[in-house]
C-alpha positions as CSV (number, residue, x, y, z in Angstrom):
1,M,108.1,-47.8,155.1
2,K,108.4,-51.3,153.7
3,K,105.9,-52.6,156.3
4,L,103.5,-49.9,155.3
5,F,103.8,-50.8,151.6
6,L,103.4,-54.5,152.4
7,F,100.3,-53.8,154.4
8,A,98.8,-51.6,151.7
9,A,99.5,-54.3,149.1
10,L,97.8,-57.0,151.3
11,A,94.8,-54.8,151.9
12,L,94.5,-54.2,148.1
13,V,94.6,-58.0,147.4
14,A,92.0,-58.6,150.2
15,C,89.7,-56.0,148.7
16,N,90.0,-57.5,145.2
17,S,89.2,-61.0,146.5
18,N,85.6,-59.9,146.9
19,K,85.2,-59.7,143.1
20,D,83.0,-62.6,141.9
21,E,84.1,-63.2,138.3
22,R,81.0,-65.3,137.5
23,F,78.8,-62.4,138.7
24,C,80.8,-59.9,136.6
25,E,80.3,-62.2,133.6
26,C,76.6,-62.2,134.3
27,L,76.5,-58.4,134.3
28,S,78.5,-58.3,131.0
29,V,76.2,-60.8,129.2
30,G,73.2,-59.0,130.6
31,E,74.5,-55.7,129.2
32,E,75.3,-57.3,125.9
33,L,71.7,-58.7,125.7
34,N,70.3,-55.2,126.6
35,V,72.3,-53.5,123.9
36,E,71.3,-56.1,121.3
37,A,67.6,-56.1,122.2
38,S,67.5,-52.3,122.2
39,K,68.3,-52.3,118.5
40,Y,64.9,-53.8,117.8
41,G,62.8,-51.6,120.0
42,A,61.1,-49.7,117.2
43,V,61.5,-52.3,114.5
44,A,58.4,-54.1,113.2
45,L,58.4,-57.8,114.0
46,D,58.3,-58.7,110.3
47,E,61.7,-56.8,109.9
48,I,63.5,-58.9,112.4
49,T,65.5,-61.6,110.7
50,D,65.9,-65.2,111.8
51,E,69.6,-64.4,112.5
52,D,68.5,-61.6,114.9
53,V,66.1,-64.0,116.7
54,V,68.9,-66.7,117.0
55,K,71.3,-64.1,118.4
56,L,68.8,-62.8,121.0
57,R,67.8,-66.3,122.0
58,S,71.5,-67.3,122.4
59,L,72.3,-64.3,124.5
60,T,69.2,-64.9,126.6
61,S,70.1,-68.5,127.2
62,Q,73.7,-67.5,128.1
63,K,72.4,-64.9,130.6
64,D,69.9,-67.3,132.1
65,S,72.5,-70.0,132.7
66,I,75.3,-67.7,134.0
67,C,73.0,-65.6,136.2
68,A,70.9,-68.4,137.6
69,P,72.9,-68.7,140.9
70,F,72.4,-65.0,141.6
71,E,68.6,-64.9,141.3
72,V,68.2,-65.7,145.0
73,L,70.4,-63.0,146.3
74,G,69.0,-59.9,148.0
75,G,69.3,-56.4,146.5
76,E,72.0,-55.2,148.9
77,E,74.2,-58.2,148.2
78,L,73.8,-57.8,144.5
79,L,74.7,-54.1,144.7
80,K,77.9,-55.0,146.6
81,K,78.8,-57.6,144.0
82,K,78.1,-55.1,141.2
83,E,80.3,-52.5,142.8
84,A,83.2,-55.1,143.1
85,C,83.0,-55.7,139.4
86,K,83.9,-52.0,138.6
């Protein structure tokens, strides 16, 4: 019984090691940018404040720098990484 528990624990640790924290951070920042940008979808450009623009540019810059290493990955690999972040 102890061996079975040890094996299960090791298998769980091995599965979690596939999680790429940097990629998960990329997903999180991308989602934050999407939520923020969606607030302005129907707003006239003259109603967007300088503060709004600064926030969107900052989030875009963060996303671009964090996600840059993943731009060359294929779709299947990206989906696997995304699944591991859940």
